[in-house]
C-alpha positions, -999 to +999 in steps of 0.1 A: +284-279+387+262-302+407+240-273+418+235-265+380+226-299+373+201-299+402+182-268+389+183-282+354+165-314+366+141-295+386+131-273+356+128-304+333+106-321+359+082-291+358+083-288+320+075-327+315+048-327+341+031-297+322+034-316+291+016-346+306-015-328+311-049-337+296-056-328+260-076-298+271-044-284+287-032-278+250-061-252+245-046-222+261-013-227+245-028-230+211-048-200+216-018-176+221-012-151+194-046-135+199-048-100+213-070-100+244-090-072+261-108-076+295-137-053+302-157-053+334-185-032+347-214-035+371-248-046+360-276-024+357-294-021+390-267-039+409-254-025+443-220-012+450-192-038+451-161-034+473-127-052+469-136-068+436-109-094+427-109-114+394-083-142+391-078-167+362-070-203+365-034-194+366-036-169+393-033-138+370-053-109+381-076-098+353-091-069+370-096-057+407-112-023+414-114-014+451-148-001+445-176-004+419-205+018+416-234+023+393-216+054+380-179+043+380-155+014+388-157-005+355-128-006+330-109-020+303-076-039+306-054-047+274-035-080+281-019-083+246-010-119+237-019-134+271-032-170+274-070-172+274-080-183+309-099-214+312-119-199+341-121-168+362-129-166+398-146-132+407-151-122+443-161-092+463-166-081+499-187-058+521-178-037+552-143-032+540-118-006+553-110+020+526-073+016+516-074-021+523-106-033+506-093-066+492-082-079+527-108-067+551-146-073+554-164-103+545-165-121+512-202-120+499-198-128+463-179-158+449-184-170+415-165-189+390-170-183+353-161-209+327-144-190+299-123-209+274-148-237+269-174-211+260-155-195+230-156-214+197-125-223+179-138-201+150-137-170+172-099-176+178-093-183+141-112-150+131-092-131+157-060-145+142-069-138+108-058-102+105-042-073+121-060-051+147-084-078+157-088-087+194-106-111+216-128-092+241-138-108+273-165-090+292-177-095+328-207-079+341-212-082+377-246-086+392-257-089+429-263-127+423-236-137+398-213-128+369-222-127+333-197-133+308-196-124+271-170-125+244-164-109+210-138-106+182-137-070+175-117-051+146-101-019+158-092-003+126-107+029+136-135+044+158-160+030+163-145-006+164-165-033+144-178-065+160-169-096+140-184-122+160-198-124+197-213-148+222-218-154+260-245-142+283-245-105+272 
């Protein structure tokens, strides 16, 4: 019985400390309910990237190809109703060992991209306003940085319709 109370108190401590955050902490929670898609690609003219790792402020891995080349390595991840990240840290390496690209070699690219603060509230409202609407976060990896763009798209058929967009792309 004492053990059960102890775990309940520990859980309440974490819950209350999460509620005591700054007002901008409310942002990701309010933004739930928006379907999210993440796309990533290598920028035109960029060199190959090894051991790419993109993690959100919560530690969630948004994407992580072992190798990105001009002819391949990009992709799309459908994350459903995930919280929109505040920021995403994108890293890549060189001189890696095949099969172990995320842990070997040397980190040569390390960039943090602000995400949530760059998307206007109107985009979230538009994405929530109807069915088959998604917020698409796009990351384009260059040799000297990462470009970020966002769009609200309607996936009612093929091709999809862009309703609103912004960012670097």
